[in-house]
The first five atom37 places (N, CA, C, CB, O) and aatype in JSON, in Angstrom:
{
  "aatype": [15, 7, 15, 19, 15, 17, 17, 18, 8, 19, 0, 19, 9, 9, 1, 8, 5, 7, 11, 0, 13, 19, 9, 3, 14, 15, 10, 6, 19, 16, 15, 14, 10, 6, 10, 0, 3, 17, 19, 11, 10, 5, 19, 14, 11, 14, 15, 5, 3, 0, 5, 10, 0, 9, 4, 16, 7, 2, 15, 18, 7, 14, 2, 15, 2, 4, 0, 0, 6, 6, 2, 6, 10, 10, 15, 3, 0, 6, 0, 0, 8, 6, 9, 15, 3, 18, 10, 15, 18, 6, 1, 1, 2, 10, 6, 11, 10, 7, 1, 3, 15, 5, 0, 6, 10, 7, 3, 2, 14, 14, 17],
  "atom_mask": [
    [1, 1, 1, 1, 1],
    [1, 1, 1, 0, 1],
    [1, 1, 1, 1, 1],
    [1, 1, 1, 1, 1],
    [1, 1, 1, 1, 1],
    [1, 1, 1, 1, 1],
    [1, 1, 1, 1, 1],
    [1, 1, 1, 1, 1],
    [1, 1, 1, 1, 1],
    [1, 1, 1, 1, 1],
    [1, 1, 1, 1, 1],
    [1, 1, 1, 1, 1],
    [1, 1, 1, 1, 1],
    [1, 1, 1, 1, 1],
    [1, 1, 1, 1, 1],
    [1, 1, 1, 1, 1],
    [1, 1, 1, 1, 1],
    [1, 1, 1, 0, 1],
    [1, 1, 1, 1, 1],
    [1, 1, 1, 1, 1],
    [1, 1, 1, 1, 1],
    [1, 1, 1, 1, 1],
    [1, 1, 1, 1, 1],
    [1, 1, 1, 1, 1],
    [1, 1, 1, 1, 1],
    [1, 1, 1, 1, 1],
    [1, 1, 1, 1, 1],
    [1, 1, 1, 1, 1],
    [1, 1, 1, 1, 1],
    [1, 1, 1, 1, 1],
    [1, 1, 1, 1, 1],
    [1, 1, 1, 1, 1],
    [1, 1, 1, 1, 1],
    [1, 1, 1, 1, 1],
    [1, 1, 1, 1, 1],
    [1, 1, 1, 1, 1],
    [1, 1, 1, 1, 1],
    [1, 1, 1, 1, 1],
    [1, 1, 1, 1, 1],
    [1, 1, 1, 1, 1],
    [1, 1, 1, 1, 1],
    [1, 1, 1, 1, 1],
    [1, 1, 1, 1, 1],
    [1, 1, 1, 1, 1],
    [1, 1, 1, 1, 1],
    [1, 1, 1, 1, 1],
    [1, 1, 1, 1, 1],
    [1, 1, 1, 1, 1],
    [1, 1, 1, 1, 1],
    [1, 1, 1, 1, 1],
    [1, 1, 1, 1, 1],
    [1, 1, 1, 1, 1],
    [1, 1, 1, 1, 1],
    [1, 1, 1, 1, 1],
    [1, 1, 1, 1, 1],
    [1, 1, 1, 1, 1],
    [1, 1, 1, 0, 1],
    [1, 1, 1, 1, 1],
    [1, 1, 1, 1, 1],
    [1, 1, 1, 1, 1],
    [1, 1, 1, 0, 1],
    [1, 1, 1, 1, 1],
    [1, 1, 1, 1, 1],
    [1, 1, 1, 1, 1],
    [1, 1, 1, 1, 1],
    [1, 1, 1, 1, 1],
    [1, 1, 1, 1, 1],
    [1, 1, 1, 1, 1],
    [1, 1, 1, 1, 1],
    [1, 1, 1, 1, 1],
    [1, 1, 1, 1, 1],
    [1, 1, 1, 1, 1],
    [1, 1, 1, 1, 1],
    [1, 1, 1, 1, 1],
    [1, 1, 1, 1, 1],
    [1, 1, 1, 1, 1],
    [1, 1, 1, 1, 1],
    [1, 1, 1, 1, 1],
    [1, 1, 1, 1, 1],
    [1, 1, 1, 1, 1],
    [1, 1, 1, 1, 1],
    [1, 1, 1, 1, 1],
    [1, 1, 1, 1, 1],
    [1, 1, 1, 1, 1],
    [1, 1, 1, 1, 1],
    [1, 1, 1, 1, 1],
    [1, 1, 1, 1, 1],
    [1, 1, 1, 1, 1],
    [1, 1, 1, 1, 1],
    [1, 1, 1, 1, 1],
    [1, 1, 1, 1, 1],
    [1, 1, 1, 1, 1],
    [1, 1, 1, 1, 1],
    [1, 1, 1, 1, 1],
    [1, 1, 1, 1, 1],
    [1, 1, 1, 1, 1],
    [1, 1, 1, 1, 1],
    [1, 1, 1, 0, 1],
    [1, 1, 1, 1, 1],
    [1, 1, 1, 1, 1],
    [1, 1, 1, 1, 1],
    [1, 1, 1, 1, 1],
    [1, 1, 1, 1, 1],
    [1, 1, 1, 1, 1],
    [1, 1, 1, 1, 1],
    [1, 1, 1, 0, 1],
    [1, 1, 1, 1, 1],
    [1, 1, 1, 1, 1],
    [1, 1, 1, 1, 1],
    [1, 1, 1, 1, 1],
    [1, 1, 1, 1, 1]
  ],
  "atom_positions": [
    [[28.58, -4.54, -24.79], [29.03, -5.76, -24.15], [29.07, -5.55, -22.65], [30.41, -6.19, -24.68], [29.03, -4.41, -22.17]],
    [[29.14, -6.62, -21.92], [29.14, -6.55, -20.47], [28.18, -7.56, -19.9], [0.0, 0.0, 0.0], [27.67, -8.43, -20.6]],
    [[27.93, -7.42, -18.63], [27.0, -8.34, -17.99], [26.31, -7.65, -16.83], [27.72, -9.61, -17.5], [26.77, -6.63, -16.33]],
    [[25.21, -8.21, -16.43], [24.48, -7.76, -15.26], [24.19, -8.98, -14.41], [23.16, -6.99, -15.64], [24.24, -10.11, -14.9]],
    [[23.88, -8.76, -13.17], [23.49, -9.88, -12.32], [22.42, -9.4, -11.35], [24.71, -10.47, -11.55], [22.3, -8.2, -11.07]],
    [[21.67, -10.33, -10.84], [20.65, -10.03, -9.85], [20.4, -11.27, -9.02], [19.35, -9.54, -10.52], [20.69, -12.39, -9.44]],
    [[19.87, -11.05, -7.84], [19.58, -12.2, -6.99], [18.16, -12.68, -7.16], [19.83, -11.85, -5.53], [17.83, -13.78, -6.72]],
    [[17.31, -11.89, -7.8], [16.0, -12.37, -8.23], [15.59, -11.53, -9.42], [14.94, -12.29, -7.09], [16.07, -10.41, -9.6]],
    [[14.71, -12.07, -10.22], [14.27, -11.38, -11.43], [12.84, -11.8, -11.72], [15.21, -11.68, -12.64], [12.49, -12.97, -11.58]],
    [[12.02, -10.86, -12.12], [10.61, -11.12, -12.38], [10.3, -10.76, -13.82], [9.7, -10.32, -11.41], [10.74, -9.72, -14.32]],
    [[9.56, -11.6, -14.49], [9.13, -11.33, -15.86], [7.77, -12.0, -16.09], [10.18, -11.85, -16.9], [7.36, -12.9, -15.35]],
    [[7.09, -11.53, -17.11], [5.77, -12.07, -17.46], [5.95, -13.33, -18.31], [4.92, -11.01, -18.22], [6.76, -13.35, -19.24]],
    [[5.18, -14.36, -17.99], [5.18, -15.59, -18.79], [3.78, -15.8, -19.34], [5.63, -16.83, -17.94], [2.78, -15.67, -18.63]],
    [[3.72, -16.11, -20.62], [2.44, -16.45, -21.25], [2.56, -17.82, -21.9], [2.03, -15.36, -22.31], [3.66, -18.29, -22.2]],
    [[1.43, -18.46, -22.1], [1.42, -19.75, -22.8], [0.75, -19.53, -24.14], [0.69, -20.86, -21.96], [-0.34, -18.96, -24.22]],
    [[1.41, -19.99, -25.21], [0.88, -19.87, -26.56], [1.14, -21.17, -27.3], [1.51, -18.65, -27.32], [2.28, -21.61, -27.41]],
    [[0.09, -21.77, -27.79], [0.18, -23.03, -28.53], [1.01, -24.07, -27.77], [0.8, -22.79, -29.91], [1.84, -24.77, -28.35]],
    [[0.76, -24.16, -26.47], [1.39, -25.17, -25.64], [2.81, -24.86, -25.19], [0.0, 0.0, 0.0], [3.42, -25.67, -24.49]],
    [[3.35, -23.72, -25.58], [4.72, -23.35, -25.18], [4.68, -22.13, -24.25], [5.59, -23.04, -26.43], [3.81, -21.27, -24.37]],
    [[5.63, -22.09, -23.32], [5.76, -20.95, -22.41], [6.72, -19.94, -23.02], [6.26, -21.41, -21.0], [7.83, -20.28, -23.43]],
    [[6.27, -18.68, -23.07], [7.09, -17.58, -23.58], [7.22, -16.52, -22.49], [6.47, -16.97, -24.87], [6.29, -16.29, -21.71]],
    [[8.38, -15.88, -22.45], [8.65, -14.85, -21.46], [8.74, -13.5, -22.15], [9.96, -15.16, -20.68], [9.43, -13.35, -23.17]],
    [[8.04, -12.52, -21.59], [8.13, -11.14, -22.06], [9.02, -10.41, -21.06], [6.69, -10.45, -22.19], [8.61, -10.15, -19.93]],
    [[10.22, -10.08, -21.49], [11.2, -9.48, -20.58], [12.08, -8.49, -21.35], [12.07, -10.57, -19.91], [13.13, -8.86, -21.87]],
    [[11.65, -7.22, -21.42], [12.42, -6.24, -22.19], [13.82, -5.97, -21.63], [11.67, -4.96, -22.25], [14.64, -5.35, -22.31]],
    [[14.1, -6.41, -20.42], [15.46, -6.22, -19.91], [16.45, -7.17, -20.59], [15.5, -6.44, -18.39], [17.66, -6.92, -20.56]],
    [[15.95, -8.24, -21.19], [16.83, -9.19, -21.89], [16.59, -9.24, -23.39], [16.64, -10.57, -21.31], [17.51, -9.54, -24.15]],
    [[15.38, -8.95, -23.82], [15.06, -8.98, -25.26], [13.93, -7.99, -25.51], [14.65, -10.43, -25.72], [12.8, -8.18, -25.06]],
    [[14.25, -6.92, -26.25], [13.26, -5.85, -26.45], [12.37, -6.07, -27.66], [13.96, -4.54, -26.6], [11.35, -5.38, -27.78]],
    [[12.69, -6.99, -28.54], [11.94, -7.09, -29.79], [10.85, -8.15, -29.8], [12.87, -7.37, -30.89], [9.9, -8.03, -30.57]],
    [[10.97, -9.18, -28.97], [9.96, -10.24, -29.01], [10.04, -11.1, -27.75], [10.14, -11.11, -30.27], [11.04, -11.09, -27.05]],
    [[8.96, -11.85, -27.48], [9.03, -12.8, -26.37], [10.06, -13.89, -26.66], [7.64, -13.43, -26.12], [10.38, -14.18, -27.81]],
    [[10.56, -14.49, -25.6], [11.51, -15.6, -25.7], [10.87, -16.88, -25.17], [12.83, -15.28, -24.92], [10.07, -16.83, -24.24]],
    [[11.22, -18.01, -25.77], [10.79, -19.27, -25.16], [11.45, -19.37, -23.79], [11.16, -20.5, -26.07], [12.57, -18.91, -23.6]],
    [[10.75, -19.97, -22.85], [11.21, -20.02, -21.47], [12.64, -20.56, -21.35], [10.28, -20.89, -20.65], [13.46, -19.96, -20.65]],
    [[12.96, -21.65, -22.01], [14.31, -22.23, -21.92], [15.36, -21.26, -22.45], [14.38, -23.55, -22.7], [16.45, -21.16, -21.88]],
    [[15.06, -20.55, -23.53], [16.02, -19.59, -24.1], [16.22, -18.42, -23.14], [15.53, -19.07, -25.47], [17.34, -17.92, -23.0]],
    [[15.14, -17.97, -22.5], [15.21, -16.88, -21.53], [16.13, -17.26, -20.36], [13.79, -16.52, -21.01], [16.96, -16.47, -19.93]],
    [[15.96, -18.49, -19.86], [16.8, -18.95, -18.75], [18.26, -19.01, -19.18], [16.33, -20.33, -18.24], [19.15, -18.59, -18.43]],
    [[18.52, -19.54, -20.36], [19.91, -19.68, -20.85], [20.61, -18.34, -21.03], [19.92, -20.44, -22.17], [21.84, -18.27, -20.95]],
    [[19.85, -17.27, -21.27], [20.47, -15.95, -21.36], [21.03, -15.48, -20.02], [19.46, -14.93, -21.88], [21.91, -14.62, -19.97]],
    [[20.52, -16.06, -18.95], [20.89, -15.59, -17.62], [21.89, -16.48, -16.89], [19.67, -15.47, -16.79], [22.69, -15.99, -16.1]],
    [[21.86, -17.76, -17.15], [22.74, -18.69, -16.44], [23.32, -19.71, -17.43], [21.99, -19.41, -15.3], [22.6, -20.2, -18.3]],
    [[24.61, -20.03, -17.29], [25.23, -20.95, -18.24], [24.73, -22.39, -18.12], [26.72, -20.93, -18.05], [24.61, -23.09, -19.13]],
    [[24.44, -22.83, -16.91], [23.98, -24.21, -16.68], [22.68, -24.16, -15.88], [25.08, -25.06, -15.93], [22.71, -24.31, -14.66]],
    [[21.55, -23.95, -16.55], [20.29, -23.77, -15.83], [19.96, -24.87, -14.83], [19.18, -23.67, -16.81], [19.45, -24.57, -13.75]],
    [[20.24, -26.11, -15.15], [19.88, -27.19, -14.23], [20.7, -27.13, -12.94], [20.08, -28.55, -14.9], [20.28, -27.67, -11.91]],
    [[21.86, -26.49, -12.98], [22.72, -26.37, -11.8], [22.64, -24.99, -11.15], [24.15, -26.68, -12.16], [22.77, -24.87, -9.93]],
    [[22.44, -23.95, -11.96], [22.61, -22.59, -11.48], [21.32, -21.78, -11.3], [23.47, -21.86, -12.41], [21.38, -20.65, -10.82]],
    [[20.17, -22.34, -11.65], [18.95, -21.53, -11.61], [17.88, -22.18, -10.74], [18.41, -21.33, -13.02], [17.73, -23.4, -10.71]],
    [[17.15, -21.34, -10.04], [15.95, -21.74, -9.32], [14.83, -20.92, -9.89], [16.09, -21.56, -7.77], [14.9, -19.69, -9.88]],
    [[13.78, -21.57, -10.38], [12.65, -20.86, -10.97], [11.39, -21.11, -10.16], [12.45, -21.28, -12.42], [11.21, -22.18, -9.58]],
    [[10.54, -20.11, -10.12], [9.2, -20.25, -9.56], [8.25, -19.56, -10.52], [9.1, -19.65, -8.1], [8.38, -18.36, -10.78]],
    [[7.31, -20.3, -11.05], [6.29, -19.71, -11.92], [5.05, -19.54, -11.06], [6.0, -20.61, -13.2], [4.44, -20.51, -10.61]],
    [[4.69, -18.28, -10.84], [3.67, -17.92, -9.86], [2.46, -17.27, -10.53], [4.25, -16.99, -8.81], [2.43, -17.06, -11.74]],
    [[1.47, -16.96, -9.72], [0.31, -16.24, -10.22], [0.73, -14.83, -10.63], [-0.81, -16.18, -9.15], [1.81, -14.37, -10.27]],
    [[-0.12, -14.16, -11.37], [0.16, -12.8, -11.8], [0.17, -11.79, -10.68], [0.0, 0.0, 0.0], [0.56, -10.64, -10.88]],
    [[-0.24, -12.2, -9.49], [-0.25, -11.3, -8.35], [1.06, -11.33, -7.57], [-1.4, -11.65, -7.43], [1.21, -10.59, -6.6]],
    [[1.99, -12.16, -7.97], [3.3, -12.26, -7.31], [4.32, -11.48, -8.12], [3.74, -13.76, -7.15], [4.28, -11.5, -9.35]],
    [[5.22, -10.79, -7.44], [6.18, -9.98, -8.19], [7.55, -9.87, -7.54], [5.64, -8.62, -8.39], [8.45, -9.28, -8.14]],
    [[7.73, -10.39, -6.38], [9.02, -10.24, -5.71], [9.41, -11.49, -4.96], [0.0, 0.0, 0.0], [8.62, -12.43, -4.87]],
    [[10.63, -11.52, -4.42], [11.13, -12.72, -3.76], [10.35, -13.08, -2.49], [12.57, -12.54, -3.42], [10.39, -14.23, -2.05]],
    [[9.67, -12.13, -1.91], [8.9, -12.4, -0.7], [7.4, -12.5, -0.96], [9.16, -11.33, 0.32], [6.62, -12.64, -0.02]],
    [[7.0, -12.43, -2.22], [5.59, -12.56, -2.57], [5.13, -14.0, -2.36], [5.34, -12.11, -4.02], [5.9, -14.94, -2.52]],
    [[3.86, -14.14, -2.01], [3.23, -15.45, -1.96], [3.06, -15.91, -3.41], [1.86, -15.41, -1.19], [2.35, -15.27, -4.18]],
    [[3.68, -17.0, -3.78], [3.67, -17.47, -5.17], [2.26, -17.79, -5.65], [4.56, -18.69, -5.31], [1.98, -17.73, -6.85]],
    [[1.38, -18.13, -4.75], [0.0, -18.45, -5.11], [-0.94, -17.33, -4.67], [-0.43, -19.79, -4.49], [-2.11, -17.59, -4.37]],
    [[-0.44, -16.11, -4.63], [-1.21, -14.97, -4.11], [-2.54, -14.81, -4.85], [-0.4, -13.69, -4.21], [-2.62, -14.92, -6.07]],
    [[-3.56, -14.53, -4.07], [-4.88, -14.24, -4.63], [-5.01, -12.73, -4.79], [-6.02, -14.81, -3.72], [-4.24, -11.97, -4.21]],
    [[-5.99, -12.31, -5.58], [-6.16, -10.89, -5.84], [-6.37, -10.08, -4.57], [-7.32, -10.67, -6.78], [-5.94, -8.93, -4.49]],
    [[-7.02, -10.67, -3.56], [-7.28, -9.93, -2.32], [-6.01, -9.69, -1.5], [-8.29, -10.67, -1.47], [-6.05, -9.0, -0.49]],
    [[-4.87, -10.25, -1.93], [-3.6, -10.04, -1.24], [-2.75, -8.97, -1.91], [-2.83, -11.35, -1.19], [-1.6, -8.76, -1.52]],
    [[-3.29, -8.29, -2.9], [-2.54, -7.27, -3.62], [-2.29, -6.05, -2.74], [-3.27, -6.86, -4.89], [-3.02, -5.8, -1.78]],
    [[-1.25, -5.31, -3.09], [-0.98, -4.04, -2.41], [-2.07, -3.03, -2.77], [0.41, -3.49, -2.79], [-2.7, -3.14, -3.82]],
    [[-2.26, -2.07, -1.9], [-3.17, -0.97, -2.24], [-2.51, -0.15, -3.35], [-3.48, -0.07, -0.98], [-1.32, -0.29, -3.6]],
    [[-3.28, 0.7, -4.01], [-2.72, 1.54, -5.07], [-1.57, 2.4, -4.53], [-3.81, 2.44, -5.67], [-0.55, 2.55, -5.2]],
    [[-1.74, 2.96, -3.34], [-0.7, 3.81, -2.76], [0.57, 3.0, -2.45], [-1.21, 4.5, -1.47], [1.68, 3.46, -2.71]],
    [[0.4, 1.79, -1.9], [1.56, 0.94, -1.6], [2.28, 0.54, -2.89], [1.12, -0.32, -0.83], [3.51, 0.54, -2.94]],
    [[1.51, 0.19, -3.91], [2.11, -0.2, -5.19], [2.87, 0.96, -5.82], [1.02, -0.71, -6.16], [3.98, 0.78, -6.32]],
    [[2.28, 2.15, -5.79], [2.95, 3.33, -6.36], [4.27, 3.6, -5.62], [2.03, 4.57, -6.28], [5.26, 3.96, -6.26]],
    [[4.28, 3.45, -4.31], [5.49, 3.66, -3.52], [6.56, 2.64, -3.89], [5.17, 3.58, -2.01], [7.72, 3.0, -4.08]],
    [[6.18, 1.36, -4.0], [7.16, 0.33, -4.37], [7.71, 0.55, -5.77], [6.53, -1.06, -4.29], [8.92, 0.41, -6.0]],
    [[6.84, 0.9, -6.72], [7.29, 1.15, -8.09], [8.28, 2.3, -8.11], [6.09, 1.46, -9.01], [9.31, 2.23, -8.78]],
    [[7.98, 3.35, -7.37], [8.87, 4.51, -7.3], [10.24, 4.1, -6.75], [8.25, 5.62, -6.43], [11.28, 4.53, -7.26]],
    [[10.24, 3.27, -5.7], [11.5, 2.8, -5.13], [12.3, 1.99, -6.14], [11.24, 1.95, -3.88], [13.49, 2.22, -6.33]],
    [[11.64, 1.03, -6.81], [12.33, 0.19, -7.79], [12.89, 1.03, -8.94], [11.39, -0.89, -8.34], [14.01, 0.8, -9.38]],
    [[12.11, 2.0, -9.41], [12.59, 2.85, -10.51], [13.79, 3.69, -10.08], [11.47, 3.75, -11.0], [14.71, 3.91, -10.87]],
    [[13.78, 4.16, -8.84], [14.93, 4.93, -8.34], [16.19, 4.07, -8.33], [14.64, 5.46, -6.92], [17.25, 4.52, -8.75]],
    [[16.06, 2.83, -7.85], [17.21, 1.91, -7.85], [17.69, 1.67, -9.28], [16.84, 0.57, -7.18], [18.9, 1.69, -9.54]],
    [[16.75, 1.44, -10.19], [17.13, 1.15, -11.57], [17.77, 2.36, -12.24], [15.9, 0.7, -12.37], [18.74, 2.2, -12.99]],
    [[17.26, 3.56, -11.98], [17.87, 4.77, -12.54], [19.32, 4.9, -12.08], [17.06, 6.03, -12.13], [20.21, 5.19, -12.89]],
    [[19.55, 4.69, -10.8], [20.92, 4.78, -10.27], [21.83, 3.73, -10.92], [20.92, 4.6, -8.73], [22.97, 4.02, -11.27]],
    [[21.32, 2.52, -11.08], [22.12, 1.46, -11.73], [22.48, 1.85, -13.15], [21.36, 0.13, -11.72], [23.62, 1.69, -13.56]],
    [[21.51, 2.35, -13.91], [21.78, 2.75, -15.3], [22.8, 3.87, -15.35], [20.48, 3.18, -15.99], [23.7, 3.86, -16.2]],
    [[22.68, 4.84, -14.46], [23.62, 5.96, -14.44], [25.03, 5.49, -14.08], [23.14, 7.04, -13.46], [26.01, 6.0, -14.63]],
    [[25.15, 4.53, -13.16], [26.47, 3.97, -12.83], [27.1, 3.3, -14.05], [26.34, 2.95, -11.68], [28.32, 3.27, -14.19]],
    [[26.25, 2.76, -14.92], [26.74, 2.11, -16.14], [26.99, 3.1, -17.27], [25.74, 1.06, -16.6], [27.38, 2.71, -18.37]],
    [[26.77, 4.4, -16.99], [26.99, 5.43, -18.0], [25.88, 5.5, -19.04], [0.0, 0.0, 0.0], [26.09, 5.99, -20.15]],
    [[24.7, 4.99, -18.69], [23.58, 4.98, -19.64], [22.6, 6.1, -19.3], [22.87, 3.62, -19.62], [22.62, 6.64, -18.19]],
    [[21.75, 6.44, -20.25], [20.77, 7.5, -20.1], [19.49, 6.93, -19.5], [20.47, 8.18, -21.47], [18.68, 6.34, -20.2]],
    [[19.31, 7.11, -18.19], [18.16, 6.53, -17.51], [16.84, 7.11, -18.0], [18.29, 6.74, -16.01], [15.84, 6.39, -18.04]],
    [[16.81, 8.37, -18.37], [15.57, 8.97, -18.87], [15.17, 8.35, -20.2], [15.72, 10.49, -19.01], [13.99, 8.09, -20.44]],
    [[16.14, 8.12, -21.07], [15.84, 7.51, -22.37], [15.33, 6.08, -22.2], [17.08, 7.52, -23.27], [14.45, 5.65, -22.95]],
    [[15.86, 5.36, -21.23], [15.49, 3.96, -21.06], [14.28, 3.75, -20.17], [16.64, 3.2, -20.5], [13.55, 2.77, -20.34]],
    [[14.05, 4.64, -19.22], [12.94, 4.45, -18.28], [11.89, 5.55, -18.35], [13.48, 4.37, -16.89], [10.9, 5.5, -17.62]],
    [[12.08, 6.53, -19.21], [11.14, 7.64, -19.32], [9.87, 7.26, -20.07], [0.0, 0.0, 0.0], [9.46, 6.1, -20.07]],
    [[9.27, 8.25, -20.71], [7.99, 8.04, -21.39], [8.09, 7.24, -22.67], [7.37, 9.35, -21.69], [7.07, 6.74, -23.15]],
    [[9.27, 7.1, -23.24], [9.44, 6.38, -24.51], [10.57, 5.36, -24.42], [9.72, 7.37, -25.64], [11.6, 5.52, -25.08]],
    [[10.39, 4.3, -23.61], [11.46, 3.3, -23.5], [11.7, 2.61, -24.84], [11.12, 2.27, -22.43], [10.83, 2.64, -25.71]],
    [[12.87, 2.0, -25.01], [13.23, 1.41, -26.3], [12.35, 0.25, -26.73], [14.64, 0.94, -26.26], [12.36, -0.1, -27.91]],
    [[11.61, -0.33, -25.86], [10.74, -1.43, -26.27], [9.38, -0.91, -26.58], [10.66, -2.51, -25.2], [8.49, -1.68, -26.95]]
  ]
}
């Protein structure tokens, strides 16, 4: 039990049979969620408390161009550096929560 919060969050959205589904192992490790259900897991009143942006697959952060083209992607070295930074932050957060960061973020994550 407990809660987490963030000022932005990124997840993969796919469309299947006319419905939008979100793949987000931080909220549901067993299956994709319908978009509305995914939002409701995060905010009690989505119409009042949430701002959503559904962007291209090349966008990943709050400062990304939502309509980014492939030629605007980070270089491999820049991407590796950013991933390393994000993982370091996440490891520290998990450890503050008393969780095993290696088990959750290592080679065999629970999802």
